[in-house]
C-alpha positions in Angstrom: 29.6 -37.8 33.7 31.8 -40.7 34.9 31.4 -41.8 38.6 33.8 -43.9 40.6 32.3 -46.8 42.4 30.9 -45.7 45.8 29.0 -47.8 48.3 27.5 -51.1 47.3 26.3 -50.5 43.8 28.6 -50.9 40.7 29.8 -47.8 39.0 28.0 -48.7 35.7 24.8 -47.8 37.5 25.8 -44.2 38.0 27.5 -43.9 34.6 24.3 -44.8 32.8 22.9 -41.7 31.0 19.3 -42.5 31.8 20.0 -42.8 35.5 21.9 -39.5 35.5 19.0 -37.9 33.6 16.4 -39.3 36.1 18.3 -38.0 39.1 18.9 -34.6 37.6 15.1 -34.4 36.9 14.2 -35.6 40.5 12.5 -38.5 38.8 13.0 -41.1 41.5 10.4 -43.4 40.0 12.5 -43.9 36.9 15.8 -43.9 38.8 14.8 -46.8 41.1 13.4 -48.9 38.2 16.6 -48.4 36.2 18.9 -49.2 39.2 17.0 -52.5 39.8 17.2 -53.5 36.2 20.9 -52.6 35.8 22.0 -54.1 39.1 19.6 -57.0 39.1 18.0 -56.1 42.4 14.6 -56.9 43.9 12.2 -54.5 45.4 13.1 -56.0 48.8 16.8 -55.2 48.2 15.9 -51.6 47.6 13.7 -51.5 50.6 16.4 -52.9 52.9 18.9 -50.3 51.8 16.7 -47.2 51.8 14.5 -47.7 54.8 11.4 -47.8 52.6 8.9 -50.6 53.0 8.6 -53.0 50.1 5.0 -51.6 49.7 6.4 -48.1 49.3 8.9 -49.3 46.7 6.2 -51.0 44.8 4.0 -47.9 44.9 7.0 -45.8 43.8 7.6 -48.0 40.8 3.9 -47.9 40.0 4.2 -44.1 39.5 3.6 -42.6 42.9 6.1 -39.8 43.2 8.5 -39.5 46.1 8.0 -36.0 47.6 8.9 -36.1 51.3 12.4 -34.8 51.8 13.2 -37.2 54.7 12.4 -40.2 52.5 14.3 -38.6 49.6 17.4 -38.3 51.8 17.0 -41.9 52.9 16.9 -43.1 49.3 19.9 -41.0 48.3 21.9 -42.2 51.3 20.8 -45.8 51.1 21.6 -46.2 47.4 24.9 -44.4 47.8 24.2 -41.9 45.1 27.4 -40.1 44.3 27.5 -36.5 45.5 28.1 -35.2 42.0 24.9 -36.9 40.8 22.6 -36.4 43.8 19.8 -33.9 43.2 20.1 -32.8 46.9 22.9 -32.4 49.3 22.8 -35.0 52.0 23.4 -33.7 55.5 27.1 -34.1 56.5 28.2 -34.7 53.0 31.2 -32.6 51.8 30.4 -29.7 49.5 31.2 -30.3 45.9 33.6 -27.7 44.6 32.2 -25.8 41.6 34.6 -25.5 38.7 34.0 -22.4 36.6 33.1 -23.3 33.0 34.6 -21.0 30.4 32.0 -20.2 27.8 32.7 -21.3 24.3 33.2 -17.7 23.0 32.8 -16.9 19.3 36.0 -16.3 17.4 36.5 -12.5 16.7 37.0 -13.3 13.0 33.7 -15.1 12.9 31.9 -12.2 14.6 33.3 -9.7 12.1 32.2 -12.0 9.2 28.7 -12.4 10.6 28.3 -8.6 10.8 29.4 -8.3 7.2 27.0 -11.0 6.1 24.1 -9.3 8.0 24.8 -5.9 6.4 25.6 -7.3 2.9 23.4 -5.8 0.2 22.9 -6.2 -3.5 21.6 -2.6 -3.6 23.8 0.4 -3.0 22.1 3.4 -1.4 22.8 5.4 -4.6 20.9 2.8 -6.6 17.8 3.4 -4.5 18.2 7.2 -4.9 18.7 6.8 -8.6 15.4 4.8 -8.9 13.5 7.5 -6.9 15.0 10.2 -9.1 13.9 8.4 -12.2 10.4 8.2 -10.9 10.4 11.9 -10.1 11.5 12.7 -13.7 8.7 10.5 -15.1 6.2 12.4 -12.9 7.6 15.8 -14.0 7.3 15.1 -17.7 4.1 13.0 -17.7 2.0 15.9 -18.9 4.4 17.4 -21.5 6.4 14.5 -23.0 5.0 14.7 -26.6 2.2 12.9 -28.4 3.2 9.4 -27.2 4.4 10.6 -23.8 2.0 8.9 -21.5 2.2 5.5 -23.1 6.0 5.7 -23.5 6.4 6.8 -19.9 4.2 3.9 -18.8 6.6 1.5 -20.5 9.5 3.2 -18.8 7.8 3.0 -15.4 7.1 -0.6 -15.9 10.7 -1.2 -16.6 11.7 0.6 -13.4 9.2 -1.5 -11.4 10.8 -4.7 -12.8 14.2 -3.4 -11.8 13.2 -2.8 -8.2 11.4 -6.1 -7.9 14.6 -7.9 -9.0 16.6 -6.0 -6.4 14.0 -7.0 -3.7 14.7 -10.7 -4.5 18.2 -10.1 -3.1 19.5 -9.2 0.4 19.6 -5.8 2.0 19.9 -4.5 5.6 16.6 -3.3 7.0 17.2 0.4 6.3 17.9 -0.3 2.6 15.0 -2.7 2.3 12.6 -0.2 3.8 13.6 2.4 1.2 13.3 -0.1 -1.6 9.8 -1.0 -0.5 8.9 2.7 -0.3 10.1 3.5 -3.8 8.7 0.3 -5.3 5.3 1.0 -3.7 5.3 4.5 -5.2 6.2 3.2 -8.7 3.3 0.8 -8.5 1.0 3.6 -7.4 2.1 5.8 -10.3 1.5 2.9 -12.7 -2.0 2.5 -11.2 -2.7 6.2 -12.0 -1.4 5.8 -15.5 -3.6 2.8 -16.1 -6.6 4.7 -14.9 -5.8 7.5 -17.4 -5.6 4.9 -20.1 -9.0 3.4 -19.1 -7.4 0.1 -17.9 -9.2 -0.1 -14.6 -8.6 -3.9 -14.1 -4.8 -3.3 -14.4 -5.1 -0.2 -12.3 -6.7 -2.1 -9.5 -3.9 -4.7 -9.4 -1.2 -2.0 -9.3 -3.1 -0.2 -6.5 -3.3 -3.4 -4.5 0.4 -4.0 -4.9 1.3 -0.5 -3.9 -0.9 -0.6 -0.8 0.4 -4.0 0.3 4.0 -2.9 0.1 3.3 0.5 1.7 1.4 -1.1 4.6 4.3 -3.4 5.3 6.6 -0.4 6.0 3.9 1.9 7.4 4.0 4.4 4.5 0.7 6.2 5.2 1.3 8.9 2.6 1.4 6.4 -0.3 -1.6 4.5 1.0 -3.7 7.6 1.1 -2.5 8.6 -2.4 -3.5 5.2 -3.7 -7.0 5.5 -2.2 -7.3 8.7 -4.2 -6.4 6.9 -7.4 -9.0 4.1 -6.5 -11.6 6.9 -6.1 -10.5 8.3 -9.5 -10.9 4.9 -11.2 -14.4 4.5 -9.8 -15.3 8.0 -10.9 -14.1 7.3 -14.5 -16.3 4.3 -14.6 -19.3 6.3 -13.5 -19.5 4.6 -10.1 -19.7 7.8 -8.1 -20.9 6.1 -4.9 -17.7 3.9 -4.8 -15.6 6.9 -5.7 -16.9 8.7 -2.7 -16.4 5.6 -0.5 -12.8 5.2 -1.5 -12.2 8.9 -0.8 -13.8 8.8 2.6 -11.8 5.6 3.4 -8.5 7.4 2.6 -9.5 10.5 4.6 -10.4 8.5 7.6 -6.8 7.2 7.8 -5.6 10.6 8.8 -8.1 13.5 8.3 -5.5 16.2 8.9 -2.8 14.8 6.6 -2.0 16.9 3.5 -2.8 13.9 1.3 -6.4 14.4 2.4 -6.6 17.5 0.3 -6.7 15.4 -2.9 -9.1 12.9 -1.4 -11.5 15.7 -0.5 -11.5 17.7 -3.7 -10.5 15.2 -6.4 -12.3 12.3 -4.9 -15.2 13.2 -2.6 -16.3 16.6 -3.8 -16.6 15.6 -7.5 -18.2 12.3 -6.8 -20.8 13.9 -4.6 -21.4 16.6 -7.2 -22.2 14.0 -9.8 -24.7 12.5 -7.4 -26.4 15.9 -6.9 -25.3 16.4 -3.3 -24.8 20.1 -3.3 -24.2 20.5 0.5 -21.7 17.6 0.6 -19.8 18.9 -2.4 -19.4 22.4 -0.8 -18.2 20.9 2.5 -15.7 18.7 0.8 -14.3 21.6 -1.2 -14.1 23.8 1.9 -12.4 21.0 3.8 -9.7 20.7 1.0 -9.2 24.5 0.9 -8.9 24.5 4.7 -6.2 21.9 4.6 -4.3 23.7 1.9 -4.2 26.8 4.1 -3.1 24.9 7.2 -0.3 23.0 5.5 0.9 26.0 3.5 1.1 24.0 0.2 2.5 25.6 -2.9 0.4 27.9 -5.1 2.1 26.6 -8.2 0.3 24.0 -10.4 1.7 20.6 -9.3 1.8 17.8 -11.8 -1.4 15.8 -11.9 0.4 12.5 -11.2 2.7 13.9 -8.4 2.7 12.0 -5.2 3.2 15.2 -3.3 0.1 16.9 -1.7 -2.1 19.0 -3.9 -1.1 22.6 -4.3 -3.6 25.4 -4.2 -4.1 25.7 -8.0 -4.6 22.0 -8.5 -7.1 22.0 -5.7 -9.1 24.9 -7.1 -9.0 23.4 -10.6 -10.6 20.3 -9.3 -13.2 22.3 -7.4 -14.2 23.9 -10.7 -15.1 20.4 -12.0 -17.4 19.9 -9.0 -19.1 23.3 -9.6 -19.6 22.4 -13.2 -21.5 19.3 -12.2 -23.6 21.4 -9.8 -24.4 23.8 -12.6 -22.9 26.8 -10.6 -21.4 28.9 -13.4 -20.7 31.8 -11.1 -18.4 29.7 -8.9 -16.8 28.1 -11.9 -15.9 31.6 -13.3 -14.7 32.9 -9.9 -12.4 29.9 -9.4 -11.1 30.1 -12.9 -10.3 33.7 -12.5 -8.4 33.0 -9.3 -6.2 30.3 -10.9 -5.9 31.5 -14.5 -2.5 33.1 -14.0 -0.9 29.9 -12.5 -2.5 27.7 -15.1 -1.3 30.0 -17.9 2.3 29.9 -16.6 2.4 26.1 -16.1 3.7 23.4 -18.4 0.5 21.4 -18.1 -1.3 21.6 -21.4 -3.8 19.0 -20.1 -4.8 21.2 -17.2 -5.2 24.3 -19.3 -7.4 22.3 -21.7 -9.5 20.7 -19.0 -10.1 24.0 -17.2 -11.1 25.6 -20.5 -13.5 22.8 -21.3 -14.9 23.0 -17.7 -15.5 26.8 -18.1 -16.9 26.3 -21.6 -19.4 23.7 -20.4 -20.4 26.0 -17.5 -21.0 28.8 -19.9 -23.3 26.7 -22.0 -25.3 25.3 -19.0 -25.5 28.5 -17.0 -28.6 30.6 -16.5 -27.3 33.1 -19.1 -25.6 30.9 -21.7 -22.7 32.3 -23.6 -22.6 29.6 -26.3 -20.3 31.5 -28.7 -17.6 32.1 -26.1 -17.9 28.4 -25.0 -17.4 27.2 -28.5 -14.4 29.5 -28.9 -12.8 28.0 -25.9 -13.5 24.5 -27.2 -11.9 25.3 -30.6 -8.8 26.6 -28.7 -8.5 23.3 -26.9 -8.8 21.3 -30.1 -6.1 23.4 -31.7 -3.7 23.1 -28.7 -4.3 19.3 -28.6 -3.7 18.8 -32.3 0.0 17.9 -31.9 0.8 18.2 -28.2 0.5 15.7 -25.4 -2.9 14.0 -25.2 -4.9 12.4 -22.4 -8.2 10.6 -22.5 -9.8 13.3 -20.2 -9.4 16.0 -22.9 -11.0 13.8 -25.5 -13.9 12.9 -23.3 -14.5 16.4 -22.0 -14.4 17.8 -25.6 -17.2 15.5 -26.6 -19.1 16.5 -23.4 -19.0 20.1 -24.5 -20.6 19.2 -27.8 -23.4 17.3 -26.1 -24.0 20.2 -23.7 -24.7 22.5 -26.7 -27.2 20.2 -28.3 -30.0 22.8 -27.9 -28.0 25.3 -29.9 -27.0 23.0 -32.7 -28.3 25.5 -35.3 -25.9 28.2 -34.1 -23.0 28.7 -36.4 -20.3 28.5 -33.6 -21.8 25.2 -32.4 -21.8 23.7 -35.9 -18.2 24.8 -36.5 -17.1 23.3 -33.2 -18.9 20.1 -34.0 -17.2 19.8 -37.4 -13.8 20.6 -35.9 -14.4 18.0 -33.1 -15.3 15.3 -35.7 -12.2 16.0 -37.7 -10.0 16.0 -34.6 -11.6 12.8 -33.2 -11.0 11.0 -36.6 -7.2 11.5 -36.4 -5.3 8.3 -35.7 -3.9 9.3 -32.3 -7.3 10.4 -30.9 -9.1 7.3 -32.3 -6.4 5.0 -30.9 -6.7 6.6 -27.5 -10.5 6.4 -27.5 -10.6 2.9 -28.8 -8.1 1.6 -26.2 -10.2 2.3 -23.1 -12.4 -0.1 -21.2 -15.1 2.1 -19.8 -18.9 1.9 -19.6 -21.3 4.3 -21.3 -21.1 7.7 -19.5 -23.3 9.9 -17.6 -24.1 13.2 -19.2 -22.3 16.4 -18.2 -25.1 17.4 -15.9 -24.4 14.3 -13.7 -27.4 12.2 -14.7 -26.6 8.6 -15.0 -26.6 6.9 -18.4 -29.5 4.6 -19.4 -29.4 1.1 -18.0 -29.9 -0.4 -21.4 -26.5 0.9 -22.4 -27.8 2.9 -25.4 -25.6 5.7 -26.6 -25.2 8.0 -29.5 -21.9 6.4 -30.5 -21.2 4.1 -33.5 -21.7 0.4 -32.9 -18.7 -1.5 -31.7 -16.9 1.7 -30.3 -16.3 2.2 -26.6 -18.3 5.4 -25.9 -16.6 8.4 -24.4 -17.6 9.3 -20.9 -17.2 12.5 -18.9 -13.8 12.9 -17.3 -12.8 13.8 -13.8 -11.4 17.1 -15.1 -8.0 18.3 -13.9 -6.4 15.5 -11.9 
């Protein structure tokens, strides 16, 4: 602001930026100090012009603020403060016309460019959909993709994860980025499940943490609950049934009526409680899972074990069978098996068929009226089916559990024949490779008793012992 000389003070006083700032801030202390310095005035000069006493001027410069409006008016009038600079309007002074200030509007071209920049993306919507479709195909073929299916599919899934992580390093609008996070979180969740099935619990834990972190950022509750189910599964595999139950309960507590709670109840909580001998808790968890399947109207078909969708009826009942095996309730095992047998027979899941058969066989051996020969026949069928088809660690472990459950009948011909067939099958390179790759502790026995604390087993030195499996996942 440039002021013309008015009154008795030179114009450079009013043109000084610090003076202008002081008056605009009602800072009369600083204003009077600056005026005296610029114009070379004494406190007496200021007092004679403003009607203030020299003592008042001295106190003002010492920091005592000027607050009375009558004295402020005297100072403004006495100093001859230009109207454009005065913080107050002096009585009788002409009004200062206000000149409208035109805003510095943005250029329309700049606005359009900014919108384009904000919505720019290195990821087309179809690319996100393609990644999700690829994940769904992996899930669909996980149980039936040949002898090396699970390991080969894990490599494919890792490649898909890396692809999405590269995309996330770029720029996307919020809607695209949310979808990218959702698909990336689910890919990590699936990798966590695959790692559990391979016995790599350390890797599984990292994948699960990554999946939950990403899912939490976008509020993807379904994926978070699914990952808690996988964490429960990992603890179960390691024989830590207490933590398996805790993970399941934690996931259920997030949304007790959510369809993802079905898996948490029957695959996580029920089986972990059964292995701890909690008969009442096991039954309640199974009943809770069955109640949710009815309320949500889930499919009766056998869903893939690794599917991120809610458990279907058949998958739920297949897991309930495993719980009843641990409880030693052969009647319930056979009742449930009869209810799902048609759906299991029609499915493409060789793993599930094998695991249900092994569950039933174990129940037949441990029941009040053992049918050892039928049990061994079922075991032989599993070994024959798994000779060339897809293989999962659960089948290997459960097959050995069946042999251990029949120890009291080792002189029976059917038991000896099953034992010989099992040894020959377990000695094949693909089974040995799978068994040797795992990182699991010594197992509990099929009845749910924990293994000895000294780690002693009936396995060869240097081999990682096989432990009971969770059954149909």
